[in-house]
KOLDRENFI-124827 format. One line per field, with one value per residue (C-alpha): x, y, z; residue in three letters. Coordinates in pm, whole numbers, padded with zeros to 5 digits, m for minus. Each point is the difference from the previous one (the first is absolute). Layout:
<recs>
px	c(X; ...)
py	c(Y; ...)
pz	c(Z; ...)
r	c(ala; ...)
</recs>
This chain:
<recs>
px	c(m03403; m00154; 00264; m00062; 00322; m00080; m00325; m00346; m00116; 00247; m00173; m00333; 00151; 00150; m00335; m00170; 00259; m00078; m00372; 00087; 00225; m00291; m00249; 00175; m00332; m00048; 00307; m00184; m00341; 00045; 00186; 00320; m00187; m00259; 00269; 00180; m00318; m00066; 00350; m00054; m00338; 00156; 00271; m00261; m00211; 00280; 00255; 00344; 00148; 00332; 00041; 00332; m00017; 00337; 00180; m00278; 00053; m00210; m00201; m00300; m00002; m00081; m00188; m00353; 00081; 00132; m00313; m00239; 00189; 00072; m00039; 00350; 00344; 00189; 00377; 00106; 00341; 00091; 00285; m00224; 00127; m00251; m00373; m00111; m00117; m00352; 00006; 00265; 00283; 00334; 00290; 00326; 00222; 00372; 00262; 00159; 00298; 00316; 00018; m00368; 00057; 00297; m00205; m00287; 00237; 00166; m00330; m00117; 00325; 00213; 00289; m00020; 00371; 00123; 00179; m00142; m00352; 00054; 00128; m00281; m00266; 00161; m00007; m00366; m00071; m00141; m00328; m00194; m00137; 00345; 00172; m00263; 00022; 00380; 00013; m00255; 00181; 00339; m00151; m00170; 00284; 00265; 00213; 00183; m00099; 00322; m00103; m00344; 00171; 00197; m00317; m00175; 00278; m00005; m00370; m00204; m00336; 00012; 00103; m00267; m00259; 00074; m00227; 00032; m00191; m00347; 00012; m00209; 00171; m00181; 00172; 00355; 00193; 00001; m00371; m00118; 00183; m00084; m00370; 00042; 00164; m00288; m00237; 00198; m00012; m00246; 00277; 00290; 00226; m00014; 00159; 00253; 00105; 00038; 00215; 00226; 00048; 00068; 00356; 00067; 00067; m00316; 00003; 00025; m00137; m00096; m00340; 00150; 00199; m00330; m00128; 00120; m00218; m00325; m00205; m00007; m00352; 00092; 00312; m00178; m00287; 00233; 00197; m00325; m00125; 00330; m00009; m00367; 00089; 00308; 00242; 00188; 00006; m00022; 00203; m00031; 00338; m00128; 00156; m00145; 00126; m00070; 00053; 00310; m00197; m00243; 00308; 00144; m00321; m00037; 00362; m00050; m00223; 00316; 00275; m00178; m00154; 00347; 00102; m00290; 00080; 00359; m00101; m00257; 00253; 00260; m00247; m00060; 00359; 00045; 00293; m00107; 00240; m00253; m00240; 00286; 00103; m00356; 00010; 00320; m00165; m00245; 00281; 00181; m00317; m00036; 00362; m00060; m00324; 00098; 00262; 00283; m00064; m00356; 00113; m00141; 00028; m00178; 00233; 00306; m00098; m00132; 00313; 00222; m00178; 00013; 00373; 00046; m00203; 00209; 00337; 00055; m00202; 00119; 00244; 00003; m00372; 00050; 00250; m00233; m00290; 00216; 00137; m00350; m00118; 00299; m00071; m00361; 00097; 00240; m00281; m00269; 00200; 00306; 00362; 00065; m00344; m00005; m00182; 00251; 00287; m00169; m00054; 00360; 00117; m00203; 00131; 00352; m00067; m00136; 00321; 00184; m00196; 00081; 00371; 00040; 00166; 00136; m00347; m00134; 00266; m00034; m00374; 00037; 00277; m00232; m00272; 00223; 00082; m00367; m00106; 00249; m00131; m00368; m00015; 00332; 00286; m00170; m00331; m00066; m00069; 00351; 00146; m00201; 00138; 00356; m00082; m00109; 00316; 00222; m00164; 00047; 00368; 00082; m00218; 00199; 00329; 00100; 00018; 00214; m00222; m00320; 00117; 00135; m00323; m00213; 00189; m00010; m00369; m00094; 00182; m00154; m00349; 00016; 00118; m00268; m00299; 00055; 00143; m00318; m00126; m00083; 00225; 00289; m00048; m00014; 00326; 00170; m00144; 00179; 00327; m00071; m00073; 00333; 00179; m00184; 00110; 00357; m00028; m00110; 00316; 00238; m00162; 00315; 00030; m00362; m00242; 00030; m00031; m00305; m00171; 00067; m00133; m00320; m00061; 00031; m00233; m00271; m00153; m00027; m00168; m00243; m00098; m00053; m00155; m00125; 00155; m00142; 00075; 00201; 00310; m00014; m00051; 00308; 00206; m00105; 00088; 00343; 00051; m00077; 00266; 00264; m00060; 00065; 00324; 00130; m00078; m00332; m00184; m00269; m00082; 00007; m00239; m00240; m00010; m00056; m00277; m00171; 00036; m00178; m00274; m00049; m00038; m00257; m00183; m00027; m00059; m00118; 00189; m00074; 00076; 00278; 00232; m00065; 00064; 00321; 00122; m00071; 00197; 00299; m00024; 00043; 00313; 00125; m00051; 00150; 00297; 00082; m00080; 00056; m00316; m00149; m00245; m00173; 00027; m00189; m00270; m00058; 00033; m00263; m00305; 00151; 00015; m00355; m00114; 00192; m00154; m00350; 00036; 00194; m00062; 00257; 00176; 00360; 00066; m00121; 00203; 00303; m00049; m00034; 00319; 00189; m00107; 00013; 00312; m00169; m00312; 00217; 00146; m00109; m00052; 00203; m00055; m00139)
py	c(m01682; m00004; m00078; 00174; m00100; m00057; 00161; 00105; m00366; m00061; 00275; m00174; m00331; 00161; 00152; m00337; m00155; 00271; m00093; m00365; 00097; 00193; m00290; m00328; m00177; 00202; m00148; m00255; 00167; 00323; 00092; 00199; 00305; m00028; m00045; 00307; 00207; m00130; 00111; 00348; 00026; m00106; 00266; 00262; m00090; m00006; 00243; m00015; m00267; 00009; m00175; m00026; 00006; m00133; 00073; 00196; 00059; 00309; 00250; m00071; m00363; 00092; 00328; m00160; m00202; 00303; 00195; m00267; m00098; 00322; m00116; m00134; 00051; m00148; m00034; m00031; m00113; 00068; 00072; 00257; 00334; 00232; 00023; m00011; 00359; 00009; m00374; m00058; 00180; m00125; m00074; m00074; m00260; 00039; m00272; m00093; 00177; m00207; m00090; m00097; m00223; m00169; m00058; m00151; m00228; m00119; m00064; m00227; m00171; 00000; 00160; 00340; 00009; m00094; 00301; m00097; 00074; 00374; m00017; m00233; 00229; 00292; m00190; m00083; 00370; m00071; m00104; m00188; m00269; m00068; m00005; m00236; m00224; m00014; m00068; m00283; m00155; 00013; m00160; m00284; m00067; 00017; 00246; 00310; 00350; 00020; m00304; 00151; 00312; m00220; m00176; 00336; 00135; m00302; m00095; 00305; m00095; m00358; 00112; 00270; m00260; m00228; m00007; m00170; m00320; 00074; 00361; 00152; m00080; 00290; 00249; m00011; 00293; m00143; m00097; 00335; 00200; m00239; 00036; 00377; m00006; m00212; 00273; 00249; m00213; 00241; 00264; m00177; 00304; m00031; m00344; 00122; 00284; m00235; m00239; 00289; 00170; m00341; 00030; 00350; 00129; m00021; 00369; 00327; m00110; 00316; m00034; 00172; m00320; m00172; 00261; m00181; m00302; 00159; 00317; 00226; m00121; m00369; 00026; 00206; m00246; m00301; 00168; 00096; m00360; m00138; 00249; m00076; m00366; 00088; m00145; 00332; 00316; 00352; 00287; 00378; 00042; m00170; m00337; m00340; m00287; m00371; m00258; m00209; m00320; 00103; 00050; m00340; m00186; 00192; m00056; m00372; 00001; 00017; 00228; 00101; 00309; 00109; 00079; 00243; 00148; 00060; 00179; 00213; 00094; 00087; 00237; 00172; 00111; 00371; 00241; 00155; m00134; m00056; m00178; m00199; m00127; m00118; m00165; m00180; m00157; m00171; m00113; m00145; m00188; m00141; m00113; m00190; m00164; m00105; m00273; 00111; m00296; 00131; 00347; 00098; 00295; 00235; m00092; 00062; 00361; 00053; m00123; 00176; 00329; m00049; m00071; 00340; 00163; m00160; 00084; 00319; m00109; m00353; m00127; m00349; m00034; 00154; m00273; m00271; 00125; 00038; m00353; m00139; 00198; m00126; m00365; 00043; 00189; m00276; m00251; 00212; 00177; m00220; 00055; 00255; 00159; 00379; 00025; m00237; 00221; 00308; m00160; m00123; 00355; 00134; m00276; 00100; 00364; m00097; m00191; 00316; 00211; m00262; 00038; m00344; 00129; m00339; m00155; 00311; m00013; m00377; 00021; 00295; m00176; m00298; 00237; 00151; m00349; m00102; 00327; m00058; m00355; 00090; 00345; 00038; 00241; 00296; m00007; 00296; m00240; m00140; 00350; 00063; m00318; 00113; 00343; m00155; m00210; 00301; 00192; m00294; m00038; 00365; 00002; m00297; 00189; m00165; 00342; m00098; m00293; 00199; 00300; m00212; m00201; 00315; 00176; m00298; m00057; 00368; 00042; m00314; 00083; 00345; m00146; m00274; 00169; 00368; 00291; 00082; m00352; m00058; m00306; 00198; 00289; m00248; m00152; 00341; 00066; m00313; 00143; 00326; m00198; m00182; 00334; 00134; m00305; 00059; 00366; m00096; m00209; 00254; 00345; 00166; m00240; m00072; 00259; 00255; m00271; m00148; 00339; 00080; m00337; 00035; 00361; m00096; m00299; 00153; 00241; m00286; m00222; 00274; 00069; m00368; m00133; 00296; 00173; m00238; m00329; m00259; 00052; 00379; m00032; m00223; 00244; 00300; m00184; m00088; 00357; 00136; m00223; 00075; 00375; m00033; m00190; 00280; 00257; 00137; m00045; 00256; m00150; m00353; 00086; 00184; m00292; m00256; 00212; 00033; m00376; m00065; 00246; m00181; m00327; 00149; 00170; m00312; m00259; 00178; 00075; m00337; m00217; m00240; 00133; 00360; m00084; m00180; 00290; 00243; m00223; m00005; 00379; 00031; m00213; 00210; 00328; m00131; m00205; 00115; 00370; 00044; 00206; m00147; 00286; m00053; m00377; 00026; 00213; m00276; m00278; 00106; m00016; m00304; m00198; 00106; m00137; m00325; m00047; 00083; m00256; m00278; 00060; m00097; m00259; m00120; 00207; 00324; m00071; m00063; 00337; 00175; m00165; 00091; 00363; 00044; 00224; 00214; 00041; 00133; 00272; 00350; 00249; 00308; 00197; 00354)
pz	c(02188; m00347; m00264; m00331; m00162; m00365; m00112; 00133; 00005; 00284; 00200; m00053; 00110; 00309; 00098; m00048; 00231; 00254; m00009; 00060; 00289; 00155; m00057; m00091; m00057; m00320; m00171; m00213; 00004; m00192; m00318; 00008; m00131; 00279; 00262; m00127; 00026; 00353; 00109; m00143; 00174; 00330; m00033; m00087; 00305; 00259; 00137; 00152; m00229; m00186; m00333; m00180; m00379; m00104; m00327; m00167; m00368; m00070; 00207; m00223; 00115; 00362; m00040; 00000; 00312; 00187; m00089; 00136; 00316; 00188; 00359; 00048; m00144; m00293; m00013; m00363; m00115; m00361; m00236; m00171; 00131; m00169; m00062; 00364; 00032; 00141; 00074; 00264; 00174; m00142; 00233; m00181; 00162; m00054; 00015; 00333; 00147; m00038; 00370; m00006; m00304; 00170; 00316; m00202; m00190; 00320; 00175; m00284; m00099; 00315; m00193; 00165; 00091; m00347; m00161; m00341; 00126; m00018; m00357; m00102; 00146; m00177; m00331; 00062; 00042; 00350; m00161; 00270; m00232; m00148; 00342; 00140; m00307; 00014; 00374; m00018; m00295; 00178; 00309; m00189; m00246; 00271; m00195; 00116; m00113; m00201; m00204; m00056; m00140; m00241; m00117; m00032; m00221; m00232; m00003; 00107; m00148; 00130; 00349; 00019; m00104; 00295; 00306; 00335; 00072; 00132; m00121; m00275; m00332; m00161; 00229; m00131; m00142; m00352; 00008; 00137; m00262; m00282; 00082; 00003; m00343; m00128; 00113; m00208; m00314; m00163; 00007; m00178; 00030; 00380; m00018; m00257; 00229; 00296; m00204; m00102; 00337; 00156; m00136; 00134; 00350; 00216; 00098; m00190; m00338; m00193; m00159; m00303; m00069; m00089; m00246; m00317; 00086; m00114; m00026; 00308; 00083; m00041; 00217; 00265; 00019; 00025; 00280; 00173; m00002; 00126; 00286; 00070; 00056; 00210; m00254; m00008; 00209; m00142; 00146; m00013; m00172; m00316; 00076; 00070; 00214; m00003; 00271; m00067; 00048; m00273; m00214; 00090; m00082; m00326; m00108; 00046; m00311; m00213; m00124; m00322; 00160; 00116; m00357; m00036; 00341; m00111; m00320; 00181; 00267; m00262; m00165; 00334; 00054; 00066; 00006; 00331; 00262; 00280; m00236; m00148; 00344; 00061; m00341; 00095; 00305; m00234; m00231; 00302; 00095; m00351; 00002; 00325; m00118; m00352; m00039; m00234; m00231; m00052; m00112; m00337; m00235; 00241; 00285; m00220; m00059; 00353; 00175; m00253; 00069; 00377; m00026; m00165; 00276; 00273; m00159; 00200; 00305; 00073; m00259; 00154; m00067; m00344; m00088; 00134; m00214; m00311; 00045; 00032; m00303; m00197; 00088; m00110; m00316; m00106; 00039; m00169; m00273; m00034; 00114; m00276; m00027; m00018; 00332; 00158; m00118; 00140; 00341; 00008; m00069; 00293; 00228; m00100; 00082; 00343; 00066; m00100; 00250; 00265; m00081; m00159; m00315; m00105; m00026; m00168; m00272; m00043; m00065; m00239; m00195; m00042; m00114; m00267; m00133; m00006; m00167; m00282; m00048; 00009; m00162; m00182; 00044; m00169; 00191; 00232; 00287; m00037; 00013; 00318; 00158; m00072; 00141; 00330; 00015; m00069; 00287; 00234; m00090; 00065; 00313; 00133; m00042; m00328; m00163; m00298; m00093; 00052; m00202; m00286; m00029; 00027; m00282; m00237; 00071; m00042; m00331; m00148; 00133; m00158; m00331; m00006; 00164; m00067; 00196; 00192; 00059; 00364; 00031; m00154; 00243; 00287; m00122; m00009; 00345; 00126; m00135; 00183; 00315; m00030; m00040; 00305; 00201; m00116; 00097; 00350; 00032; m00154; m00043; m00131; m00294; m00091; 00144; m00284; m00266; 00172; 00029; m00365; m00117; 00203; m00102; m00367; 00032; 00219; m00261; m00250; 00254; 00106; m00360; m00078; 00322; 00208; 00298; 00262; m00178; 00188; m00211; 00052; 00373; 00018; m00207; 00209; 00321; m00139; m00117; 00346; 00155; m00265; 00030; 00370; m00075; m00221; 00269; m00129; 00329; m00077; m00340; 00140; 00283; m00229; m00242; 00276; 00153; m00339; m00049; 00330; m00091; m00332; 00182; 00238; m00285; m00214; 00275; 00314; 00323; 00162; m00302; 00094; m00272; 00107; 00365; m00095; m00215; 00284; 00236; m00234; m00034; 00377; m00019; m00292; 00186; 00323; m00117; m00351; 00018; 00377; 00050; 00322; 00051; m00334; 00037; 00326; m00165; m00254; 00259; 00255; m00233; m00172; 00324; 00079; m00336; 00049; 00345; m00124; m00277; 00174; 00369; 00262; m00215; m00012; m00312; 00160; 00316; m00222; m00170; 00335; 00122; m00317; 00011; 00380; m00016; m00263; 00212; 00282; m00225; 00100; m00277; 00104; m00316; 00050)
r	c(met; val; asp; gln; arg; arg; asp; pro; arg; asp; leu; asp; ala; gly; leu; ala; asp; leu; ala; val; ala; leu; arg; pro; ala; leu; arg; asp; val; gln; ser; arg; glu; ala; leu; arg; glu; arg; ala; val; gln; trp; leu; ala; ala; his; glu; gly; trp; leu; val; val; leu; asp; asn; val; thr; ser; pro; asn; asp; val; lys; pro; leu; leu; ala; arg; ala; ala; gly; gly; arg; phe; leu; ile; thr; thr; arg; arg; ala; thr; gly; trp; his; gly; ile; ala; glu; pro; leu; ser; leu; asp; val; leu; gln; leu; asp; glu; ala; val; glu; leu; phe; gly; arg; ile; ser; gly; his; gly; glu; asp; pro; asp; val; thr; glu; leu; cys; arg; glu; leu; gly; cys; leu; pro; leu; ala; val; glu; gln; ala; ala; ala; tyr; cys; ala; glu; ala; gly; ile; ala; pro; gly; arg; tyr; arg; glu; leu; leu; ala; glu; tyr; pro; glu; glu; val; phe; ala; gln; ser; ala; glu; gly; ser; asp; gly; glu; arg; thr; val; ala; arg; val; trp; arg; val; thr; leu; asp; arg; leu; ser; asp; thr; pro; leu; ala; gly; ala; ile; leu; arg; ile; ile; ala; trp; trp; ala; pro; glu; gly; ile; pro; arg; ala; tyr; leu; glu; pro; leu; gly; ser; pro; val; glu; val; thr; asp; ala; val; arg; arg; leu; ala; ala; tyr; ser; met; ile; ser; leu; his; asp; asp; gly; thr; ile; ser; val; his; arg; leu; val; gln; ala; val; thr; arg; ala; glu; gly; val; glu; ser; ala; his; gly; ala; ala; lys; leu; leu; leu; gly; ser; lys; thr; arg; asp; met; ala; ala; glu; leu; arg; trp; leu; thr; his; val; asp; ala; met; ala; ser; his; val; ala; pro; glu; asp; asp; gly; glu; gly; glu; val; trp; leu; phe; glu; ser; ser; gly; leu; ser; tyr; thr; his; leu; asp; val; thr; arg; ala; ile; ala; phe; his; lys; arg; ala; leu; ala; ala; ala; gln; arg; val; tyr; gly; pro; arg; gly; glu; val; thr; leu; arg; val; arg; arg; asp; leu; ala; gln; ser; tyr; gly; val; ala; gly; asp; lys; glu; arg; glu; ile; gly; leu; leu; glu; arg; asn; val; thr; asp; his; arg; arg; val; phe; gly; arg; arg; asp; glu; arg; thr; phe; glu; ala; arg; thr; glu; leu; ala; arg; ala; leu; ser; gly; ala; gly; arg; leu; gly; asp; gly; leu; ala; leu; ala; glu; arg; asn; ala; lys; lys; ala; glu; arg; val; leu; gly; lys; asp; ala; tyr; ala; ala; leu; arg; ala; trp; ser; ala; arg; ala; ser; ala; leu; ala; asp; ala; ala; ala; lys; asp; pro; asp; arg; his; ala; ala; gln; ala; arg; glu; ala; ile; glu; gln; leu; leu; pro; arg; ala; val; ala; ala; thr; gly; arg; asp; ser; thr; val; cys; leu; gln; leu; arg; leu; gln; leu; ala; trp; thr; arg; arg; leu; val; gly; asp; thr; thr; gly; ala; thr; ala; met; tyr; ala; glu; leu; val; glu; ser; ser; ile; arg; ser; arg; gly; ala; thr; asp; arg; tyr; ala; leu; thr; ser; arg; thr; trp; phe; val; arg; phe; leu; trp; arg; ala; val; asp; asp; pro; ala; arg; ala; arg; gln; val; leu; val; pro; leu; leu; ala; asp; trp; glu; arg; val; leu; gly; asp; thr; ala; tyr; val; arg; gln; leu; arg; glu; glu; phe; ala; pro; leu; leu; asp; val; thr; asp; thr; ser; pro)
</recs>
């Protein structure tokens, strides 16, 4: 074996050692250069030999040797995946299968029956070098695989740098990848990309996420070089992947690069549901890799945004992300900073979706108090905070309190800000929402009043904010329900259908808000309007879209279970 681990001079040294091995008497007689030439001449003059060139850096380093010595065969090992055309026939070696990795670990360490071995090999990505290194270390240190996993979690770079006694200290996971990064030092963006993607999930990283880091040519070249040295893998679907051990070693450099990774990930968020779910896997990975006390400004906004995304998918995770964003915001912006108040509002709304109305109202009441202290009673942000509280009160069944607060807030907002100010319209919308909640409880007493209030407010809101603004969408949804309560089923259905079409038109059919509005439309048609045939017509393509976006997940199974009776309905219309 000729070891060419660092640069072409190591190849020359290896060939000189080969000459000495062939004729030991030459060791102290000829120079290293002469010995190297003698080895090459011997290879050129003989046949049937096999020489291993280990850890070759570049095809150009061995091309002259291969041209002169054609009588035998060379086996070249390298991390360089490209550039071998016309020189050698590449054979890519994949990682081990999990059972193979477990068997290798057990053979070296004697811990083959330990249940932690499987999990450790999985964490090591079944990389042969890492499995061998871990097994030898466990055997020599007398520690169990579970303890090695603990050390790996706390001190990844130090653990990956350890080698067994008598083994080659240069052939450790940390050393191999550090040498590779050194070879990429002339392309700084390559290292920057690696330090960023180290914080994301190892699979399914869209190359588009990296576009803001440089010009298209610069980013493409950096990605190309990383792939050429096997630091990342490129896939036909436009994504890249990186081995989790590469990530672990890179993350060990420090948390500073995580802040840039968070901001770049935040800027890559999309409204397409399928793409958003992929995006969330990378947010989840960041949340697991970055300690909460290290969260900075970028993490505040990233985790806040992911909490909003999870609200209608997994409200438990939404609450967890909002709580983490709130803790970071209080540290970064202060306990009464504007961002802190915004995150607290969104945490409250997540509690409301989860059915914890008491916590929702408590957080919003605190927000109202802090808004008055920070911005004053007449600031539009204070009116908005009272609007949110009024909605929460009526939504929790405290209809009298919610309606009273909504009316006081709306009248004062209109007087202070103006009739068509957005905050004033939102305040009046909260009053309409309280009336709609009252109508749902007692249609005979409140339905007509609620419909009249919404019908009077909606044209003003459309003129001031546009037909598809958030406030108008809320008013139109409330109007559809109140029309149904007063017996106008046809008008209610037409309005709800148009509302869904607006959502699809403005956001796309697979946007999470559009999918959610379509789901609620099915419930409206089935339970409120008692039109199972039309509900089924809307449901079938809706479920197909949910399954295409989410796959066979708990949420999709829950929808199928909920709508199972509806799917069994047979349309008997002529």
